[in-house]
C-alpha positions in Angstrom: 237.6 -4.7 135.1 238.1 -3.4 131.6 235.3 -2.8 129.1 236.8 -5.5 126.8 236.4 -8.0 129.6 232.8 -6.9 130.3 232.0 -7.2 126.6 233.5 -10.7 126.5 231.6 -11.8 129.6 228.2 -10.2 128.7 228.3 -10.0 124.9 225.2 -12.2 124.3 223.1 -10.2 126.8 224.2 -6.8 125.5 223.5 -7.8 121.9 220.0 -9.0 122.8 219.3 -5.8 124.7 220.5 -3.7 121.7 218.3 -5.7 119.3 215.3 -5.4 121.6 215.7 -1.7 121.9 216.1 -1.3 118.2 212.9 -3.3 117.6 211.0 -1.3 120.2 212.1 2.1 118.7 211.1 1.0 115.2 207.7 -0.3 116.5 207.1 2.9 118.4 207.9 4.9 115.3 205.4 2.9 113.2 202.6 3.0 115.8 203.2 6.7 116.4 203.0 7.5 112.7 199.8 5.4 112.2 198.0 6.6 115.4 199.1 10.2 114.7 197.5 10.1 111.2 194.3 8.5 112.6 194.2 11.1 115.4 194.6 14.0 113.0 191.9 12.5 110.7 189.4 12.0 113.5 190.2 15.4 114.9 189.5 17.0 111.6 186.2 15.1 111.3 185.1 16.2 114.8 185.9 19.8 113.9 183.9 19.5 110.7 180.9 18.2 112.5 181.1 20.9 115.2 181.1 23.6 112.5 178.1 21.9 110.8 176.2 22.0 114.1 176.7 25.7 114.5 175.5 26.5 111.0 171.7 26.7 110.4 170.2 23.7 108.6 167.2 25.6 107.3 166.9 29.2 106.3 164.1 31.5 107.4 161.8 30.9 104.4 162.1 27.2 104.9 161.3 27.5 108.6 158.2 29.5 107.7 157.1 26.9 105.2 157.6 24.1 107.8 155.6 26.1 110.5 152.8 26.6 108.0 152.8 22.9 107.2 152.7 22.0 110.9 149.7 24.3 111.4 147.9 22.6 108.5 148.6 19.2 110.0 147.4 20.3 113.4 144.2 21.6 111.8 143.7 18.3 110.0 144.1 16.4 113.2 141.4 18.5 114.9 139.1 17.9 111.9 139.6 14.1 112.0 139.0 14.1 115.7 135.7 15.9 115.3 134.7 13.3 112.7 135.8 10.3 114.7 135.6 11.1 118.5 132.3 11.4 120.3 131.4 15.0 121.0 131.1 15.8 124.6 127.7 17.3 125.5 127.6 20.2 127.9 126.1 18.2 130.8 129.1 15.8 130.7 131.7 18.6 130.3 133.4 19.7 133.5 134.4 23.1 132.0 132.9 25.9 134.0 131.7 23.5 136.8 132.5 24.9 140.2 132.8 21.4 141.9 133.5 18.4 139.6 132.8 16.0 142.4 129.4 17.5 143.2 128.5 17.7 139.5 129.4 14.1 139.0 127.2 12.9 142.0 124.2 15.0 140.9 124.5 14.0 137.2 125.0 10.3 137.7 122.2 10.1 140.3 119.6 11.9 138.1 120.7 9.9 135.0 120.2 6.6 136.8 116.7 7.6 137.8 115.6 9.1 134.5 117.3 6.7 131.9 116.5 3.5 133.7 113.0 4.5 134.4 112.4 5.6 130.8 113.7 2.3 129.6 111.6 0.2 132.0 108.4 2.0 130.8 109.3 0.5 127.4 110.0 -3.0 128.8 113.8 -2.6 128.5 116.2 -3.4 131.3 119.4 -1.4 131.6 122.3 -2.3 133.8 121.5 -0.1 136.8 125.2 0.7 137.4 125.6 2.2 133.9 129.2 1.1 133.9 130.2 3.6 136.6 133.0 2.7 139.1 131.9 1.3 142.4 133.4 4.3 144.2 132.9 7.8 142.9 136.1 9.2 141.6 137.4 12.4 143.3 140.2 13.5 140.9 138.9 15.9 138.2 140.8 14.2 135.4 139.3 10.8 136.4 135.8 12.3 136.7 136.2 13.7 133.2 137.2 10.3 131.8 134.2 8.6 133.4 131.8 11.3 132.2 133.1 11.0 128.6 132.3 7.3 128.7 128.9 7.9 130.4 127.9 10.3 127.6 128.4 7.4 125.1 126.6 5.0 127.4 123.5 7.1 127.6 123.3 7.7 123.8 123.8 3.9 123.0 121.2 2.9 125.6 118.6 5.2 124.1 119.3 4.0 120.6 119.0 0.4 121.8 115.6 1.1 123.4 114.4 2.9 120.3 115.4 0.0 118.0 113.7 -2.9 119.8 116.3 -4.1 122.3 115.1 -5.9 125.5 118.2 -5.3 127.6 121.5 -3.5 127.8 123.9 -5.5 130.1 127.4 -5.6 131.3 128.1 -2.0 130.8 131.7 -1.0 131.7 133.4 2.3 131.6 137.2 1.9 132.0 138.1 4.6 134.5 141.8 3.7 135.1 144.2 6.3 134.0 146.7 5.1 131.3 150.2 4.4 132.7 153.1 6.4 131.2 156.3 4.5 130.3 158.4 7.6 130.6 158.4 11.2 131.5 157.8 12.3 127.9 155.7 9.3 126.7 152.2 10.6 127.1 149.6 9.0 124.7 148.4 10.9 121.7 144.8 10.5 122.8 143.3 10.2 126.3 140.8 7.4 125.5 138.0 6.1 127.8 137.1 2.5 126.6 133.4 1.6 127.0 132.0 -1.9 126.5 128.4 -3.2 126.8 126.1 -5.9 125.5 122.7 -5.3 123.9 120.1 -8.1 123.9 117.4 -8.6 121.3 114.5 -11.0 121.6 113.3 -12.8 118.5 114.4 -9.7 116.4 117.3 -8.8 114.2 119.7 -6.2 115.6 120.3 -4.7 112.2 118.3 -1.5 112.9 120.3 -1.0 116.1 123.7 -1.5 114.4 122.7 0.9 111.6 121.6 3.5 114.2 124.9 3.2 116.0 127.1 3.3 112.9 125.2 6.3 111.5 124.8 8.0 114.9 121.1 8.2 114.3 120.6 10.5 117.3 122.2 13.3 115.3 124.8 14.0 118.0 127.8 13.0 116.0 130.0 9.9 116.0 129.9 7.5 118.9 133.4 6.3 118.7 132.5 2.7 117.8 135.7 0.6 117.4 134.3 -2.9 117.5 131.1 -4.9 117.5 130.5 -8.6 117.6 127.2 -10.4 116.8 126.9 -13.5 118.9 125.3 -16.7 117.8 121.5 -16.9 118.4 120.3 -18.5 121.6 117.6 -20.8 120.1 116.1 -21.6 123.5 115.7 -18.1 124.6 115.3 -16.7 121.1 117.9 -14.0 121.8 120.7 -12.3 119.9 123.4 -10.5 121.7 125.6 -7.7 120.3 128.9 -6.9 122.1 130.1 -3.4 121.4 133.2 -1.5 122.3 133.6 2.3 122.0 136.3 4.8 122.7 135.5 8.2 124.0 138.5 10.4 123.8 140.0 13.9 123.9 142.9 15.5 122.0 146.1 16.1 124.1 145.3 19.8 124.5 141.9 19.0 125.9 143.4 16.4 128.2 145.9 18.9 129.5 143.1 21.4 130.3 141.4 18.7 132.3 144.5 18.2 134.5 144.4 21.7 135.8 140.7 21.8 136.6 
């Protein structure tokens, strides 16, 4: 069969194929030119950013200035912590203690006897548990947290007795460790919340609140974060004050406790 005969028989099909091929080649050329320019542009941008990453953002003098500023900020944080966080007294500090568990048992036992007895001789009842957990903690970091709270509890109880309270009730030292949401999400402060209620009979709690706010025992701030004066109980002639404190440590101190 001759080519002329093939052309006559399949002319429509061959023309369609030729047109389709032409359109395909034209489209490919257009897409290739557009994509090629975009690829070149993005490749250039990537190269530019890579070069910027390898070049220093700050020079040496700027880095020195930033380090100096960072040290100033760290110092300011420590000063603010001293002004706001309760200062841990030596008896409640585990530093240098050979056995944290033994020290905890001896300290809490003697404090229960001395503090509650001292208050009863002045007709003041103090929650005999002192807010301590039902079971003695064994982990050094947890012991440290409880002792920080207990330091605040003792000071507040003594101020309450000295300013006319008749009872200190519902003492609670939150001993649970804070949960971390991620590997690098440690809290800025390791805080131990402390709550308690102080009861006054037919007397204004004003002197007590002033003593707490001013830290009248001369031992530094108590870490008061909230207090609530409840309505007077007319039948019992009582006024209750609910207080919340936060005994805390800066991250460096908390890290030292972990390795005790």
